[in-house]
N, C-alpha and C positions, 0 to 999 in steps of 0.2 A: 525456196522455202520448203523445209522438211518438217513433217509433223509426226508425233508419236501416238500410236493407237494401241488400245488394249484388245488383243485378239480374243481373249477369253470372255469378254463381257460386251453386251449390246449397248450401243450409244443411244439407240432409240427403241426401247423395248415395247412390245405390244401390250395392250391394256391387261391381258390375262396372263402375263408372264409371272413365273414364280421367282422370288428373290434368291440370289446365290447365298447359301448359308456359310460357305467357306470364306468368302471375301467381303461380305457386307459388314458395315460397322455402324456405330450409333449415328455418325454424321453422314454416311453415304450408303445407299442401297444400290447394289449392282445386280444385273440380271445375266445369267450365263448364256453364252452363244453356243452354237453347234460345235465349235472348236474348243469348248471349255475343257481344260486339263490336258489337252494334246498339243504337242509341239512347243515352240518357244512362245511366250506370252506377249511380248512387246514387239510392235512392228513400226518401223520408220518408213514413211511413204513420202516420195518427192517426185518431181518431174525433172528429167535430165535436160541438158542444153538443147536437145532436139525435140523436147516436149513429151517424150515417152515416159509414162509412169513407171517408177521403180519402187521396189520394196525390199526391206531387209528385216529379218526377225532376230530378236535378242531374248536371252533368258531374263535379264535384269533390266528394270526401268532406267537405272542410272547409265547403263551401257547404251541403251536406245537414245536417251536424252543427249548423251555425249556425241553419238554418231549424227544425230539430227543437227546439232549445233555445228559440227564440222562440215556436213554437207551444205548447210545454209551458207556458211562462210565461204566455202569453195565455190558455190554457185554464184554468190555475189562478187567474188574476186575474179571469176572466170578461170579458175584453176582446177575445176572439178574434173575428175577422171572416173568414168563409170567403171566399177569393179569388174564387171563381166567383160567389157571392152578392153580393160587394162590387162586382161590375161592373154590377149592376142599377142603373138610374136611381132616384133618390129618388122621383120622381113615380109610378113603377110600384109601389114598395113602399108608398107612402102610400095609393095607390088600393086596394091589396089590404087594407091595415089598415082603411080606411074601410068596406069591404064587411063586415068581421067585427066591427067595433067596435059595442058596444051603447050607444046614446045616446038621449036624448029627442029628439023631432023638431026642436025649436028648436036644441038643441045640435048636431045633425047639420048643420043649415043654417049655423050659425056656424062650425063646423069647416071645412066645405066652402068657405065664403067666405074664411076666414083662409088656407087653403092656396092657393086660386086667386089671391087678390089680393096676399098678402104673402110667403108662403113659397116657392111654386113659382117666382116670378121669380128668386129668389136660388139656391135649391137644386134645383129641379125636374129639370133636365137633367144634374145632376152624378151621378157614380157614388157610391153610398152608402158604399163603402169608402174613398173619397177625402175625405169630409166629416169633418173633425176637430172635436174639442171647441172648439178655439180659433176655428174658423169660426162656430160657433153663438154663442160669447161675443161675437165681433166684431159679428155680426149684431144681437144683443140690444143691444149698446152703441151702435152707430151707425145701424143700418138699420131696426130694428123700429119699425113705426108706433105711435103713441100709442094707437090703438084696440086694440092687443094687450097693452098694459101693464095690469097689475093696479092697481086704485085703491088708494092708500095708506089705511091704516086709522088711526083715532084710537086711541091707547092705551086699552085697557080696554073697547073697544066693537067691535061687528061692523059698524058703519056706516062708509062712506067718509068721509074728512076733507073738510070743506067750505071 
């Protein structure tokens, strides 16, 4: 769930607060905050998948509302990518994953080789948030070496087809 907040006005003003002359209307009286008039006015706040609170600021309320709706949808769908984490290179995240992954020794060697020879040349220096599913599908279809393809199986057996 993502919510939009007005950074320039208080949501719970103290009893002695002076109304904001620039933004109050006949239907709504608002009270300036310490940030009034500085920086971007509208803020989207949400908690990412790990529970960490995140915030992004916008000039216009429509842009903030749009981003809040998108974040909410992505969080609900499980497709959310934190913008800051999305700027990290694929190679950095893959290296961190390798450190924590539990494999047999031979599997570790194979994974390291596959990453170094086949995956890093294509995706290694790209920001993780910019890699889309279609990029992976295109790589599988066109660029994936045969050494990474699974052997086809004969129907009804666990042995590779000969």
